[in-house]
N, CA, C, O and the ligand as a Tripos MOL2 file, in Angstrom:
@<TRIPOS>MOLECULE
protein
  285   283    72     0     0
PROTEIN
NO_CHARGES

@<TRIPOS>ATOM
      1 N           0.8790   -1.2620   -0.1050 N.3       1 MET1
      2 CA          0.0160    0.0050    0.0970 C.3       1 MET1
      3 C           0.9640    1.1730   -0.0900 C.2       1 MET1
      4 O           2.1740    1.0030    0.0620 O.2       1 MET1
      5 N           0.4500    2.3720   -0.4210 N.am      2 ILE2
      6 CA          1.0160    3.6090   -0.5700 C.3       2 ILE2
      7 C           0.3570    4.6600    0.4730 C.2       2 ILE2
      8 O          -0.8510    4.8880    0.5390 O.2       2 ILE2
      9 N           1.2960    5.2230    1.2260 N.am      3 VAL3
     10 CA          0.7250    6.1980    2.1660 C.3       3 VAL3
     11 C           1.5350    7.5080    1.7460 C.2       3 VAL3
     12 O           2.7610    7.6060    1.7740 O.2       3 VAL3
     13 N           0.6530    8.4740    1.3610 N.am      4 GLU4
     14 CA          1.3380    9.5950    0.7620 C.3       4 GLU4
     15 C           2.0260   10.4630    1.7390 C.2       4 GLU4
     16 O           1.3940   10.6740    2.7740 O.2       4 GLU4
     17 N           3.1070   10.9690    1.6340 N.am      5 GLY5
     18 CA          3.7810   11.9210    2.3730 C.3       5 GLY5
     19 C           4.3610   11.2720    3.6910 C.2       5 GLY5
     20 O           4.8730   11.9820    4.5560 O.2       5 GLY5
     21 N           4.2680    9.9460    3.8130 N.am      6 VAL6
     22 CA          4.9000    9.2340    5.0260 C.3       6 VAL6
     23 C           6.2280    8.8400    4.8570 C.2       6 VAL6
     24 O           7.1320    9.0840    5.6560 O.2       6 VAL6
     25 N           6.3370    8.2130    3.7820 N.am      7 ASN7
     26 CA          7.6160    7.4440    3.3630 C.3       7 ASN7
     27 C           8.1070    7.8170    2.1490 C.2       7 ASN7
     28 O           7.9380    7.1380    1.1360 O.2       7 ASN7
     29 N           8.8040    9.0220    2.1830 N.am      8 ILE8
     30 CA          9.2730    9.6210    0.7390 C.3       8 ILE8
     31 C          10.7230    9.1910    0.7190 C.2       8 ILE8
     32 O          11.5020    9.1760    1.6720 O.2       8 ILE8
     33 N          10.9730    8.8020   -0.6850 N.am      9 ALA9
     34 CA         12.3090    8.4980   -0.9170 C.3       9 ALA9
     35 C          12.6430    9.6760   -1.7570 C.2       9 ALA9
     36 O          11.9670    9.9550   -2.7470 O.2       9 ALA9
     37 N          13.7100   10.4000   -1.3700 N.am     10 ARG10
     38 CA         13.9310   11.7070   -2.0250 C.3      10 ARG10
     39 C          15.2550   11.4570   -2.9720 C.2      10 ARG10
     40 O          16.3960   11.4790   -2.5100 O.2      10 ARG10
     41 N          14.9770   11.2370   -4.2380 N.am     11 LYS11
     42 CA         16.0320   11.1480   -5.0330 C.3      11 LYS11
     43 C          16.5430   12.3600   -5.6910 C.2      11 LYS11
     44 O          15.8470   13.2890   -6.1010 O.2      11 LYS11
     45 N          17.8840   12.2590   -5.7580 N.am     12 HIS12
     46 CA         18.5540   13.2870   -6.5350 C.3      12 HIS12
     47 C          18.8660   12.8420   -7.8590 C.2      12 HIS12
     48 O          19.7620   12.0270   -8.0800 O.2      12 HIS12
     49 N          18.0790   13.4070   -8.8310 N.am     13 GLN13
     50 CA         18.0800   12.7460   -9.9540 C.3      13 GLN13
     51 C          18.7160   13.6930  -11.0310 C.2      13 GLN13
     52 O          18.4110   14.8840  -11.0790 O.2      13 GLN13
     53 N          19.5830   13.1350  -11.8650 N.am     14 ARG14
     54 CA         20.1160   14.0550  -12.9190 C.3      14 ARG14
     55 C          19.2400   13.9730  -14.1410 C.2      14 ARG14
     56 O          18.5440   12.9760  -14.3300 O.2      14 ARG14
     57 N          19.2520   14.9230  -14.9210 N.am     15 PRO15
     58 CA         18.4550   14.7440  -16.0150 C.3      15 PRO15
     59 C          18.9520   13.6740  -16.9030 C.2      15 PRO15
     60 O          20.1490   13.4850  -17.1200 O.2      15 PRO15
     61 N          17.8590   12.8880  -17.4780 N.am     16 THR16
     62 CA         18.2970   11.7510  -18.3300 C.3      16 THR16
     63 C          17.4470   11.9990  -19.5980 C.2      16 THR16
     64 O          16.4510   12.7220  -19.6370 O.2      16 THR16
     65 N          17.9870   11.2840  -20.6540 N.am     17 ARG17
     66 CA         17.1180   11.4770  -21.7930 C.3      17 ARG17
     67 C          15.6420   10.9930  -21.6330 C.2      17 ARG17
     68 O          14.7070   11.4090  -22.3170 O.2      17 ARG17
     69 N          15.5560   10.0870  -20.6700 N.am     18 ALA18
     70 CA         14.2500    9.3710  -20.4250 C.3      18 ALA18
     71 C          13.2610   10.4960  -19.6360 C.2      18 ALA18
     72 O          12.1040   10.6740  -20.0180 O.2      18 ALA18
     73 N          13.7590   11.1290  -18.6590 N.am     19 THR19
     74 CA         12.8340   11.8920  -17.9110 C.3      19 THR19
     75 C          12.9260   13.3870  -18.3350 C.2      19 THR19
     76 O          11.9530   14.1200  -18.1610 O.2      19 THR19
     77 N          13.8870   13.7740  -18.7970 N.am     20 GLN20
     78 CA         14.1860   15.1730  -19.2410 C.3      20 GLN20
     79 C          13.7850   16.2080  -18.0630 C.2      20 GLN20
     80 O          13.2490   17.3070  -18.2050 O.2      20 GLN20
     81 N          14.1870   15.5650  -16.8470 N.am     21 GLN21
     82 CA         13.9570   16.4300  -15.7970 C.3      21 GLN21
     83 C          14.9530   16.1550  -14.5820 C.2      21 GLN21
     84 O          14.9880   15.0010  -14.1560 O.2      21 GLN21
     85 N          15.6390   16.9710  -14.0830 N.am     22 GLY22
     86 CA         16.6710   16.9510  -12.9750 C.3      22 GLY22
     87 C          15.9730   17.4630  -11.6600 C.2      22 GLY22
     88 O          14.8110   17.8190  -11.4670 O.2      22 GLY22
     89 N          17.0650   17.3840  -10.8120 N.am     23 GLY23
     90 CA         16.7480   17.9700   -9.4400 C.3      23 GLY23
     91 C          16.3750   17.0460   -8.4260 C.2      23 GLY23
     92 O          16.9280   15.9480   -8.3720 O.2      23 GLY23
     93 N          15.4580   17.3920   -7.5840 N.am     24 ILE24
     94 CA         15.0660   16.4530   -6.4670 C.3      24 ILE24
     95 C          13.6960   15.9560   -6.7140 C.2      24 ILE24
     96 O          12.7930   16.7600   -6.9440 O.2      24 ILE24
     97 N          13.4750   14.6370   -6.6790 N.am     25 ILE25
     98 CA         12.2490   13.9840   -7.0700 C.3      25 ILE25
     99 C          11.7040   13.3060   -5.6450 C.2      25 ILE25
    100 O          12.4400   12.5770   -4.9790 O.2      25 ILE25
    101 N          10.5670   13.5690   -5.3140 N.am     26 ASP26
    102 CA          9.8070   12.9750   -4.1370 C.3      26 ASP26
    103 C           9.0150   11.7270   -4.7130 C.2      26 ASP26
    104 O           8.2170   11.8340   -5.6440 O.2      26 ASP26
    105 N           9.2860   10.6290   -4.1230 N.am     27 ARG27
    106 CA          8.4550    9.4760   -4.4750 C.3      27 ARG27
    107 C           7.8470    8.9340   -3.2460 C.2      27 ARG27
    108 O           8.4690    8.8040   -2.1910 O.2      27 ARG27
    109 N           6.6700    8.6380   -3.4130 N.am     28 ASP28
    110 CA          5.9990    7.8970   -2.3160 C.3      28 ASP28
    111 C           6.3670    6.3180   -2.3890 C.2      28 ASP28
    112 O           6.1540    5.7070   -3.4360 O.2      28 ASP28
    113 N           6.8350    5.7730   -1.4380 N.am     29 MET29
    114 CA          7.3860    4.4240   -1.3160 C.3      29 MET29
    115 C           6.2200    3.6350   -0.6470 C.2      29 MET29
    116 O           5.3900    4.1860    0.0760 O.2      29 MET29
    117 N           6.2200    2.1750   -0.9690 N.am     30 PRO30
    118 CA          5.2520    1.3740   -0.1010 C.3      30 PRO30
    119 C           5.7440    1.3600    1.3000 C.2      30 PRO30
    120 O           6.9320    1.4670    1.6020 O.2      30 PRO30
    121 N           4.8310    1.2320    2.0760 N.am     31 LEU31
    122 CA          5.2150    1.2380    3.6610 C.3      31 LEU31
    123 C           4.3590   -0.0380    4.0990 C.2      31 LEU31
    124 O           3.2340   -0.3270    3.6930 O.2      31 LEU31
    125 N           5.1300   -0.7230    5.0010 N.am     32 PRO32
    126 CA          4.4650   -1.9250    5.4780 C.3      32 PRO32
    127 C           3.1850   -1.6100    6.3740 C.2      32 PRO32
    128 O           3.2640   -0.8140    7.3090 O.2      32 PRO32
    129 N           2.1640   -2.1810    6.0910 N.am     33 VAL33
    130 CA          0.9400   -1.8880    6.6220 C.3      33 VAL33
    131 C           0.7680   -1.8870    8.2300 C.2      33 VAL33
    132 O          -0.1440   -1.3240    8.8350 O.2      33 VAL33
    133 N           1.8280   -2.6300    8.8010 N.am     34 SER34
    134 CA          1.8280   -2.6490   10.3080 C.3      34 SER34
    135 C           2.3520   -1.4750   10.8530 C.2      34 SER34
    136 O           2.2850   -1.3250   12.0730 O.2      34 SER34
    137 N           2.9290   -0.5090   10.0600 N.am     35 ASN35
    138 CA          3.4920    0.6720   10.6540 C.3      35 ASN35
    139 C           2.3660    1.7970   10.6450 C.2      35 ASN35
    140 O           2.5600    2.9090   11.1370 O.2      35 ASN35
    141 N           1.2560    1.4400   10.0850 N.am     36 VAL36
    142 CA          0.3550    2.4440    9.8740 C.3      36 VAL36
    143 C          -0.8350    2.3590   10.9260 C.2      36 VAL36
    144 O          -1.4490    1.3060   11.1010 O.2      36 VAL36
    145 N          -1.1220    3.5280   11.6130 N.am     37 ALA37
    146 CA         -2.0510    3.4480   12.6710 C.3      37 ALA37
    147 C          -3.4830    3.5780   11.8940 C.2      37 ALA37
    148 O          -3.8210    4.6130   11.3190 O.2      37 ALA37
    149 N          -4.2140    2.4900   11.9460 N.am     38 LEU38
    150 CA         -5.5020    2.5140   11.2990 C.3      38 LEU38
    151 C          -6.5680    2.8940   12.1700 C.2      38 LEU38
    152 O          -6.5670    2.4340   13.3110 O.2      38 LEU38
    153 N          -7.5740    3.7490   11.7610 N.am     39 VAL39
    154 CA         -8.8410    3.9520   12.6030 C.3      39 VAL39
    155 C          -9.8230    2.9580   12.0270 C.2      39 VAL39
    156 O         -10.0370    2.8500   10.8200 O.2      39 VAL39
    157 N         -10.3640    2.2910   12.9020 N.am     40 CYS40
    158 CA        -11.4640    1.3800   12.7530 C.3      40 CYS40
    159 C         -12.6940    2.0630   12.3900 C.2      40 CYS40
    160 O         -13.1550    2.9180   13.1460 O.2      40 CYS40
    161 N         -13.3120    1.7330   11.2050 N.am     41 PRO41
    162 CA        -14.6080    2.4450   10.9650 C.3      41 PRO41
    163 C         -15.5760    2.0160   11.7390 C.2      41 PRO41
    164 O         -16.5730    2.7350   11.8100 O.2      41 PRO41
    165 N         -15.5500    0.8610   12.4460 N.am     42 SER42
    166 CA        -16.7740    0.3400   13.2760 C.3      42 SER42
    167 C         -16.6530    0.8540   14.7280 C.2      42 SER42
    168 O         -17.6890    1.2120   15.2890 O.2      42 SER42
    169 N         -15.4430    0.9230   15.3980 N.am     43 CYS43
    170 CA        -15.4050    1.3560   16.5560 C.3      43 CYS43
    171 C         -14.8410    2.6880   16.6670 C.2      43 CYS43
    172 O         -14.8260    3.2280   17.7730 O.2      43 CYS43
    173 N         -14.3440    3.3170   15.5760 N.am     44 GLY44
    174 CA        -13.7220    4.6400   15.5860 C.3      44 GLY44
    175 C         -12.4430    4.6870   16.3330 C.2      44 GLY44
    176 O         -12.1470    5.8210   16.7110 O.2      44 GLY44
    177 N         -11.6570    3.7970   16.6250 N.am     45 LYS45
    178 CA        -10.5100    3.9130   17.2880 C.3      45 LYS45
    179 C          -9.2220    3.2780   16.6040 C.2      45 LYS45
    180 O          -9.2090    2.2920   15.8680 O.2      45 LYS45
    181 N          -8.2120    4.0050   16.9770 N.am     46 PRO46
    182 CA         -6.9660    3.2950   16.0640 C.3      46 PRO46
    183 C          -6.7760    1.8990   16.7440 C.2      46 PRO46
    184 O          -6.8980    1.5890   17.9290 O.2      46 PRO46
    185 N          -6.4540    1.1750   15.6940 N.am     47 THR47
    186 CA         -6.4310   -0.3490   16.2330 C.3      47 THR47
    187 C          -5.3860   -0.9510   15.1880 C.2      47 THR47
    188 O          -4.9800   -0.3660   14.1840 O.2      47 THR47
    189 N          -5.0340   -2.2130   15.6060 N.am     48 ARG48
    190 CA         -4.1220   -3.1150   14.7090 C.3      48 ARG48
    191 C          -5.1770   -3.7810   13.7700 C.2      48 ARG48
    192 O          -6.3760   -3.8310   14.0440 O.2      48 ARG48
    193 N          -4.6140   -4.2880   12.6370 N.am     49 VAL49
    194 CA         -5.4430   -5.0380   11.8460 C.3      49 VAL49
    195 C          -5.0210   -6.4970   11.8660 C.2      49 VAL49
    196 O          -3.8580   -6.8990   11.8270 O.2      49 VAL49
    197 N          -6.0570   -7.1910   11.9270 N.am     50 GLY50
    198 CA         -6.0310   -8.6270   11.9530 C.3      50 GLY50
    199 C          -6.4690   -9.2400   10.5190 C.2      50 GLY50
    200 O          -6.9520   -8.4810    9.6790 O.2      50 GLY50
    201 N          -6.3040  -10.5540   10.2570 N.am     51 TYR51
    202 CA         -6.7420  -11.1160    9.1150 C.3      51 TYR51
    203 C          -7.7180  -12.3390    9.5620 C.2      51 TYR51
    204 O          -7.4990  -12.9620   10.6010 O.2      51 TYR51
    205 N          -8.6750  -12.6000    8.8110 N.am     52 LYS52
    206 CA         -9.5560  -13.7530    8.7880 C.3      52 LYS52
    207 C          -9.8220  -14.0590    7.4320 C.2      52 LYS52
    208 O          -9.6970  -13.2340    6.5260 O.2      52 LYS52
    209 N         -10.2570  -15.4520    7.2460 N.am     53 ILE53
    210 CA        -10.7360  -15.7560    5.9800 C.3      53 ILE53
    211 C         -12.2020  -16.0390    6.1490 C.2      53 ILE53
    212 O         -12.6890  -16.7120    7.0570 O.2      53 ILE53
    213 N         -12.8720  -15.4280    5.1380 N.am     54 ASP54
    214 CA        -14.4650  -15.3150    5.2580 C.3      54 ASP54
    215 C         -14.9320  -16.6520    4.5510 C.2      54 ASP54
    216 O         -14.2120  -17.5190    4.0570 O.2      54 ASP54
    217 N         -16.3310  -16.6060    4.6220 N.am     55 ALA55
    218 CA        -16.8110  -17.9080    4.0830 C.3      55 ALA55
    219 C         -16.6240  -18.1760    2.7250 C.2      55 ALA55
    220 O         -16.7100  -19.3550    2.3790 O.2      55 ALA55
    221 N         -16.3630  -17.2420    1.8070 N.am     56 SER56
    222 CA        -15.8460  -17.4210    0.4750 C.3      56 SER56
    223 C         -14.4820  -17.7280    0.2470 C.2      56 SER56
    224 O         -14.0610  -17.9570   -0.8870 O.2      56 SER56
    225 N         -13.7090  -17.7490    1.3400 N.am     57 GLY57
    226 CA        -12.5090  -18.1640    1.1400 C.3      57 GLY57
    227 C         -11.5680  -16.7990    0.8740 C.2      57 GLY57
    228 O         -10.3700  -16.9310    0.6270 O.2      57 GLY57
    229 N         -12.0970  -15.7000    0.9320 N.am     58 GLN58
    230 CA        -11.3740  -14.3040    0.6660 C.3      58 GLN58
    231 C         -10.7260  -13.9570    2.0510 C.2      58 GLN58
    232 O         -11.3690  -14.1510    3.0820 O.2      58 GLN58
    233 N          -9.5730  -13.4920    2.0770 N.am     59 LYS59
    234 CA         -8.8800  -12.9390    3.2060 C.3      59 LYS59
    235 C          -9.4700  -11.4720    3.4090 C.2      59 LYS59
    236 O          -9.5020  -10.6320    2.5090 O.2      59 LYS59
    237 N          -9.9250  -11.2760    4.6860 N.am     60 ALA60
    238 CA        -10.4620  -10.0270    5.1550 C.3      60 ALA60
    239 C          -9.7470   -9.2520    6.1800 C.2      60 ALA60
    240 O          -9.1790   -9.8730    7.0780 O.2      60 ALA60
    241 N          -9.7180   -8.2670    6.1570 N.am     61 ARG61
    242 CA         -8.9940   -7.3660    7.2610 C.3      61 ARG61
    243 C         -10.0400   -7.0710    8.3550 C.2      61 ARG61
    244 O         -11.1380   -6.5700    8.1130 O.2      61 ARG61
    245 N          -9.5970   -7.4290    9.5970 N.am     62 VAL62
    246 CA        -10.5360   -7.2130   10.6630 C.3      62 VAL62
    247 C          -9.8690   -6.2590   11.7240 C.2      62 VAL62
    248 O          -8.6480   -6.1730   11.8560 O.2      62 VAL62
    249 N         -10.7240   -5.5980   12.4200 N.am     63 CYS63
    250 CA        -10.1890   -4.7790   13.5200 C.3      63 CYS63
    251 C          -9.8760   -5.6740   14.7500 C.2      63 CYS63
    252 O         -10.7400   -6.4860   15.0810 O.2      63 CYS63
    253 N          -8.8060   -5.6070   15.4060 N.am     64 LYS64
    254 CA         -8.4330   -6.6050   16.5040 C.3      64 LYS64
    255 C          -9.1800   -6.1270   17.8190 C.2      64 LYS64
    256 O          -9.2870   -6.8160   18.8330 O.2      64 LYS64
    257 N          -9.7210   -4.7380   17.6390 N.am     65 ARG65
    258 CA        -10.2890   -4.3200   19.0230 C.3      65 ARG65
    259 C         -11.5370   -4.8320   18.9010 C.2      65 ARG65
    260 O         -11.9310   -5.5720   19.8020 O.2      65 ARG65
    261 N         -12.4140   -4.5410   17.7580 N.am     66 CYS66
    262 CA        -14.0030   -4.9490   17.9160 C.3      66 CYS66
    263 C         -14.2920   -6.0950   17.0720 C.2      66 CYS66
    264 O         -15.3530   -6.7000   17.2280 O.2      66 CYS66
    265 N         -13.3540   -6.4870   16.0960 N.am     67 GLY67
    266 CA        -13.4880   -7.6400   15.4610 C.3      67 GLY67
    267 C         -14.1910   -7.3690   14.1240 C.2      67 GLY67
    268 O         -14.3270   -8.2640   13.2890 O.2      67 GLY67
    269 N         -14.6820   -5.9840   13.9180 N.am     68 GLY68
    270 CA        -15.2240   -5.5860   12.6650 C.3      68 GLY68
    271 C         -14.3520   -5.5890   11.4450 C.2      68 GLY68
    272 O         -13.1390   -5.3750   11.4310 O.2      68 GLY68
    273 N         -15.1490   -5.8660   10.3930 N.am     69 GLU69
    274 CA        -14.4310   -5.9520    9.0920 C.3      69 GLU69
    275 C         -13.9380   -4.6630    8.6530 C.2      69 GLU69
    276 O         -14.6000   -3.6690    8.9500 O.2      69 GLU69
    277 N         -12.8400   -4.5360    7.9680 N.am     70 ILE70
    278 CA        -12.1660   -3.2920    7.4350 C.3      70 ILE70
    279 C         -11.9560   -3.5260    5.9680 C.2      70 ILE70
    280 O         -11.2170   -4.4390    5.5980 O.2      70 ILE70
    281 N         -12.6050   -2.7040    5.0730 N.am     71 SER71
    282 CA        -12.4960   -2.8990    3.8070 C.3      71 SER71
    283 C         -11.2050   -2.1850    3.2860 C.2      71 SER71
    284 O         -10.9060   -2.2430    2.0930 O.2      71 SER71
    285 ZN        -13.0980   -1.8040   15.6220 Zn       72 ZN72
@<TRIPOS>BOND
     1     1     2 1
     2     2     3 1
     3     3     4 2
     4     3     5 am
     5     5     6 1
     6     6     7 1
     7     7     8 2
     8     7     9 am
     9     9    10 1
    10    10    11 1
    11    11    12 2
    12    11    13 am
    13    13    14 1
    14    14    15 1
    15    15    16 2
    16    15    17 am
    17    17    18 1
    18    18    19 1
    19    19    20 2
    20    19    21 am
    21    21    22 1
    22    22    23 1
    23    23    24 2
    24    23    25 am
    25    25    26 1
    26    26    27 1
    27    27    28 2
    28    27    29 am
    29    29    30 1
    30    30    31 1
    31    31    32 2
    32    31    33 am
    33    33    34 1
    34    34    35 1
    35    35    36 2
    36    35    37 am
    37    37    38 1
    38    38    39 1
    39    39    40 2
    40    39    41 am
    41    41    42 1
    42    42    43 1
    43    43    44 2
    44    43    45 am
    45    45    46 1
    46    46    47 1
    47    47    48 2
    48    47    49 am
    49    49    50 1
    50    50    51 1
    51    51    52 2
    52    51    53 am
    53    53    54 1
    54    54    55 1
    55    55    56 2
    56    55    57 am
    57    57    58 1
    58    58    59 1
    59    59    60 2
    60    59    61 am
    61    61    62 1
    62    62    63 1
    63    63    64 2
    64    63    65 am
    65    65    66 1
    66    66    67 1
    67    67    68 2
    68    67    69 am
    69    69    70 1
    70    70    71 1
    71    71    72 2
    72    71    73 am
    73    73    74 1
    74    74    75 1
    75    75    76 2
    76    75    77 am
    77    77    78 1
    78    78    79 1
    79    79    80 2
    80    79    81 am
    81    81    82 1
    82    82    83 1
    83    83    84 2
    84    83    85 am
    85    85    86 1
    86    86    87 1
    87    87    88 2
    88    87    89 am
    89    89    90 1
    90    90    91 1
    91    91    92 2
    92    91    93 am
    93    93    94 1
    94    94    95 1
    95    95    96 2
    96    95    97 am
    97    97    98 1
    98    98    99 1
    99    99   100 2
   100    99   101 am
   101   101   102 1
   102   102   103 1
   103   103   104 2
   104   103   105 am
   105   105   106 1
   106   106   107 1
   107   107   108 2
   108   107   109 am
   109   109   110 1
   110   110   111 1
   111   111   112 2
   112   111   113 am
   113   113   114 1
   114   114   115 1
   115   115   116 2
   116   115   117 am
   117   117   118 1
   118   118   119 1
   119   119   120 2
   120   119   121 am
   121   121   122 1
   122   122   123 1
   123   123   124 2
   124   123   125 am
   125   125   126 1
   126   126   127 1
   127   127   128 2
   128   127   129 am
   129   129   130 1
   130   130   131 1
   131   131   132 2
   132   131   133 am
   133   133   134 1
   134   134   135 1
   135   135   136 2
   136   135   137 am
   137   137   138 1
   138   138   139 1
   139   139   140 2
   140   139   141 am
   141   141   142 1
   142   142   143 1
   143   143   144 2
   144   143   145 am
   145   145   146 1
   146   146   147 1
   147   147   148 2
   148   147   149 am
   149   149   150 1
   150   150   151 1
   151   151   152 2
   152   151   153 am
   153   153   154 1
   154   154   155 1
   155   155   156 2
   156   155   157 am
   157   157   158 1
   158   158   159 1
   159   159   160 2
   160   159   161 am
   161   161   162 1
   162   162   163 1
   163   163   164 2
   164   163   165 am
   165   165   166 1
   166   166   167 1
   167   167   168 2
   168   167   169 am
   169   169   170 1
   170   170   171 1
   171   171   172 2
   172   171   173 am
   173   173   174 1
   174   174   175 1
   175   175   176 2
   176   175   177 am
   177   177   178 1
   178   178   179 1
   179   179   180 2
   180   179   181 am
   181   181   182 1
   182   182   183 1
   183   183   184 2
   184   183   185 am
   185   185   186 1
   186   186   187 1
   187   187   188 2
   188   187   189 am
   189   189   190 1
   190   190   191 1
   191   191   192 2
   192   191   193 am
   193   193   194 1
   194   194   195 1
   195   195   196 2
   196   195   197 am
   197   197   198 1
   198   198   199 1
   199   199   200 2
   200   199   201 am
   201   201   202 1
   202   202   203 1
   203   203   204 2
   204   203   205 am
   205   205   206 1
   206   206   207 1
   207   207   208 2
   208   207   209 am
   209   209   210 1
   210   210   211 1
   211   211   212 2
   212   211   213 am
   213   213   214 1
   214   214   215 1
   215   215   216 2
   216   215   217 am
   217   217   218 1
   218   218   219 1
   219   219   220 2
   220   219   221 am
   221   221   222 1
   222   222   223 1
   223   223   224 2
   224   223   225 am
   225   225   226 1
   226   226   227 1
   227   227   228 2
   228   227   229 am
   229   229   230 1
   230   230   231 1
   231   231   232 2
   232   231   233 am
   233   233   234 1
   234   234   235 1
   235   235   236 2
   236   235   237 am
   237   237   238 1
   238   238   239 1
   239   239   240 2
   240   239   241 am
   241   241   242 1
   242   242   243 1
   243   243   244 2
   244   243   245 am
   245   245   246 1
   246   246   247 1
   247   247   248 2
   248   247   249 am
   249   249   250 1
   250   250   251 1
   251   251   252 2
   252   251   253 am
   253   253   254 1
   254   254   255 1
   255   255   256 2
   256   255   257 am
   257   257   258 1
   258   258   259 1
   259   259   260 2
   260   259   261 am
   261   261   262 1
   262   262   263 1
   263   263   264 2
   264   263   265 am
   265   265   266 1
   266   266   267 1
   267   267   268 2
   268   267   269 am
   269   269   270 1
   270   270   271 1
   271   271   272 2
   272   271   273 am
   273   273   274 1
   274   274   275 1
   275   275   276 2
   276   275   277 am
   277   277   278 1
   278   278   279 1
   279   279   280 2
   280   279   281 am
   281   281   282 1
   282   282   283 1
   283   283   284 2
@<TRIPOS>SUBSTRUCTURE
     1 MET1         2 RESIDUE 1 A MET
     2 ILE2         6 RESIDUE 1 A ILE
     3 VAL3        10 RESIDUE 1 A VAL
     4 GLU4        14 RESIDUE 1 A GLU
     5 GLY5        18 RESIDUE 1 A GLY
     6 VAL6        22 RESIDUE 1 A VAL
     7 ASN7        26 RESIDUE 1 A ASN
     8 ILE8        30 RESIDUE 1 A ILE
     9 ALA9        34 RESIDUE 1 A ALA
    10 ARG10       38 RESIDUE 1 A ARG
    11 LYS11       42 RESIDUE 1 A LYS
    12 HIS12       46 RESIDUE 1 A HIS
    13 GLN13       50 RESIDUE 1 A GLN
    14 ARG14       54 RESIDUE 1 A ARG
    15 PRO15       58 RESIDUE 1 A PRO
    16 THR16       62 RESIDUE 1 A THR
    17 ARG17       66 RESIDUE 1 A ARG
    18 ALA18       70 RESIDUE 1 A ALA
    19 THR19       74 RESIDUE 1 A THR
    20 GLN20       78 RESIDUE 1 A GLN
    21 GLN21       82 RESIDUE 1 A GLN
    22 GLY22       86 RESIDUE 1 A GLY
    23 GLY23       90 RESIDUE 1 A GLY
    24 ILE24       94 RESIDUE 1 A ILE
    25 ILE25       98 RESIDUE 1 A ILE
    26 ASP26      102 RESIDUE 1 A ASP
    27 ARG27      106 RESIDUE 1 A ARG
    28 ASP28      110 RESIDUE 1 A ASP
    29 MET29      114 RESIDUE 1 A MET
    30 PRO30      118 RESIDUE 1 A PRO
    31 LEU31      122 RESIDUE 1 A LEU
    32 PRO32      126 RESIDUE 1 A PRO
    33 VAL33      130 RESIDUE 1 A VAL
    34 SER34      134 RESIDUE 1 A SER
    35 ASN35      138 RESIDUE 1 A ASN
    36 VAL36      142 RESIDUE 1 A VAL
    37 ALA37      146 RESIDUE 1 A ALA
    38 LEU38      150 RESIDUE 1 A LEU
    39 VAL39      154 RESIDUE 1 A VAL
    40 CYS40      158 RESIDUE 1 A CYS
    41 PRO41      162 RESIDUE 1 A PRO
    42 SER42      166 RESIDUE 1 A SER
    43 CYS43      170 RESIDUE 1 A CYS
    44 GLY44      174 RESIDUE 1 A GLY
    45 LYS45      178 RESIDUE 1 A LYS
    46 PRO46      182 RESIDUE 1 A PRO
    47 THR47      186 RESIDUE 1 A THR
    48 ARG48      190 RESIDUE 1 A ARG
    49 VAL49      194 RESIDUE 1 A VAL
    50 GLY50      198 RESIDUE 1 A GLY
    51 TYR51      202 RESIDUE 1 A TYR
    52 LYS52      206 RESIDUE 1 A LYS
    53 ILE53      210 RESIDUE 1 A ILE
    54 ASP54      214 RESIDUE 1 A ASP
    55 ALA55      218 RESIDUE 1 A ALA
    56 SER56      222 RESIDUE 1 A SER
    57 GLY57      226 RESIDUE 1 A GLY
    58 GLN58      230 RESIDUE 1 A GLN
    59 LYS59      234 RESIDUE 1 A LYS
    60 ALA60      238 RESIDUE 1 A ALA
    61 ARG61      242 RESIDUE 1 A ARG
    62 VAL62      246 RESIDUE 1 A VAL
    63 CYS63      250 RESIDUE 1 A CYS
    64 LYS64      254 RESIDUE 1 A LYS
    65 ARG65      258 RESIDUE 1 A ARG
    66 CYS66      262 RESIDUE 1 A CYS
    67 GLY67      266 RESIDUE 1 A GLY
    68 GLY68      270 RESIDUE 1 A GLY
    69 GLU69      274 RESIDUE 1 A GLU
    70 ILE70      278 RESIDUE 1 A ILE
    71 SER71      282 RESIDUE 1 A SER
    72 ZN72       285 GROUP 0 **** ****
């Protein structure tokens, strides 16, 4: 997943034939989901995310606090 503005890789890039652009380029990098404080839509509190397999075999994210499903 990508969290904007949290995990920025700042690349000092020289102009190349491909980009035609030099200077400093900010890139959002993928951040491990475990590092993100997620607010559960069910209980409205910051929570950790757990996983469960639902009836159709799909992996679902659930709130570890209240057990509510998080889409
Ligand atoms: Zn919850």
